C-alpha positions in Angstrom: 54.0 14.8 -51.9 51.1 17.3 -51.8 47.6 16.2 -51.9 45.1 18.8 -53.0 41.5 18.9 -51.7 38.9 18.7 -54.5 36.4 21.6 -54.1 33.6 18.7 -54.9 34.7 16.2 -52.2 32.6 14.3 -49.8 33.2 14.5 -46.2 32.4 16.3 -43.1 34.8 18.8 -41.5 35.7 18.8 -38.0 33.2 21.6 -36.9 30.3 20.1 -38.6 31.4 16.9 -36.7 31.6 18.5 -33.2 28.0 20.2 -34.1 26.6 17.0 -35.0 27.8 15.4 -32.3 26.5 18.1 -29.7 23.3 17.9 -31.1 23.1 14.3 -30.9 24.2 14.1 -27.0 21.5 17.1 -26.4 18.7 14.9 -27.6 20.1 11.5 -25.8 19.9 13.3 -22.4 16.8 14.5 -23.3 15.4 10.8 -24.0 17.3 9.7 -20.7 15.6 12.1 -18.4 11.9 11.3 -20.1 12.9 7.9 -19.4 13.7 8.8 -15.6 10.4 10.6 -15.2 8.6 7.8 -16.8 10.4 5.2 -14.1 9.1 7.9 -11.4 5.8 7.8 -12.3 5.5 4.1 -12.5 7.3 3.6 -9.1 4.6 5.9 -7.5 1.6 3.9 -9.1 3.2 1.0 -8.1 3.4 2.0 -4.3 -0.3 3.3 -4.9 -1.3 -0.2 -6.2 0.8 -2.2 -3.5 -0.6 -0.3 -0.4 -4.2 -1.1 -1.9 -3.6 -4.5 -2.2 -2.1 -5.0 1.1 -4.8 -3.1 2.9 -7.5 -4.4 1.3 -6.4 -8.2 1.8 -5.6 -7.4 5.5 -9.1 -5.9 5.5 -10.4 -9.1 4.3 -8.8 -11.5 6.3 -10.1 -9.3 9.5 -13.6 -9.1 8.2 -13.7 -12.7 7.1 -12.7 -13.6 10.8 -15.3 -11.6 12.0 -18.0 -13.1 10.1 -17.4 -16.6 11.0 -16.9 -15.7 15.0 -18.8 -17.3 17.4 -18.4 -14.5 19.4 -17.1 -11.0 18.9 -16.1 -8.7 21.3 -14.8 -4.9 20.6 -13.0 -2.4 22.6 -11.5 0.8 22.5 -11.5 3.9 20.5 -10.0 5.3 17.4 -7.8 8.0 19.9 -6.4 5.2 22.2 -6.7 2.2 19.7 -9.0 -1.1 19.1 -9.0 -4.7 20.3 -11.1 -7.0 18.7 -11.5 -10.4 20.7 -13.3 -13.2 18.7 -13.8 -16.8 19.0 -13.8 -18.5 15.4 -16.7 -20.8 14.8 -14.7 -23.7 13.2 -12.9 -24.6 16.4 -13.4 -22.4 19.1 -10.0 -21.1 19.2 -9.6 -17.4 20.3 -8.0 -14.9 18.1 -7.5 -10.8 19.3 -6.7 -8.4 16.6 -5.1 -4.8 18.1 -4.0 -1.6 16.9 -2.4 1.3 18.6 -2.5 4.5 17.0 1.2 5.5 18.4 3.1 2.7 16.3 0.1 2.2 13.5 0.4 -1.5 13.7 -2.2 -4.0 13.7 -1.5 -7.3 14.9 -3.1 -10.4 15.3 -2.3 -12.9 18.1 -3.6 -16.7 18.9 -2.5 -16.2 22.4 0.7 -17.7 21.8 2.6 -16.2 18.8 1.9 -12.6 17.3 1.8 -11.9 14.0 2.3 -7.8 12.3 -0.9 -7.7 10.0 0.0 -4.2 8.3 2.0 -1.4 9.2 1.3 2.7 8.5 -2.1 2.2 9.7 -2.6 5.8 10.6 -6.1 5.9 10.8 -8.8 3.2 12.3 -12.2 3.6 13.0 -14.8 0.7 13.8 -18.6 1.2 13.9 -20.9 -1.7 15.2 -24.4 -2.4 15.0 -26.5 -4.9 17.9 -27.6 -8.2 16.3 -31.3 -9.7 17.1 -29.7 -11.2 20.2 -28.0 -8.2 21.6 -24.6 -9.1 20.8 -22.3 -7.3 17.7 -24.5 -8.4 14.6 -22.5 -5.7 12.0 -19.0 -4.3 12.1 -17.9 -1.7 9.9 -14.0 -0.8 9.9 -12.5 2.5 7.8 -8.7 2.6 7.7 -6.5 4.9 6.4 -3.0 3.6 5.2 -0.2 5.6 4.3 1.0 4.7 1.0 3.2 2.5 0.4 3.9 2.0 4.5 7.7 1.1 3.7 6.6 -1.7 1.9 8.3 -3.5 -1.3 7.2 -1.5 -4.5 10.2 0.6 -4.7 10.1 2.0 -1.3 8.7 5.0 -2.2 7.3 7.7 0.3 5.0 9.8 -1.3 3.3 11.2 1.8 0.0 10.3 0.5 -2.5 7.9 1.9 -5.2 5.8 1.0 -8.5 5.3 2.6 -10.2 1.7 2.5 -13.5 0.4 4.1 -15.3 -2.9 4.9 -18.2 -4.4 6.5 -19.8 -7.6 7.8 -22.6 -9.3 9.6 -21.4 -11.5 12.5 -23.3 -14.7 11.5 -23.1 -15.9 15.0 -25.3 -13.2 16.0 -28.2 -13.3 12.9 
């Protein structure tokens, strides 16, 4: 038994199906590529935001400690590192903040335990102004952080940096 194809029959030929499939695959690959590029942009933005947030929180923690200290002593420089020794105004506990340009880590210690506050701190500058009694009256800090600093946020290392600054009066001297 033979079947004949009618000239007005509906359907696609094999060539038409192959061409339609190839066009659909090209469109799908283009959509996937643009989606992966969008994710890279989102990860980069997330790394920048996370670095700023972590840097701001750390800097605010230092400035609050300085603000409410009953005694502040700052030694060092941007080339060799900084040490900020302070006595809290609440219960006279001694705290020491230290940064070294070699390992780029900011640490805080109470004399017994030591905590890493932030890593990837590339530059750290401190300026002080004398207070009315001659001690440290105002502290200005400027930081340059490596973006993301190896902290979460997709571990994206972009080679860029984030600059932050803050200042505080030392209440004990004012």
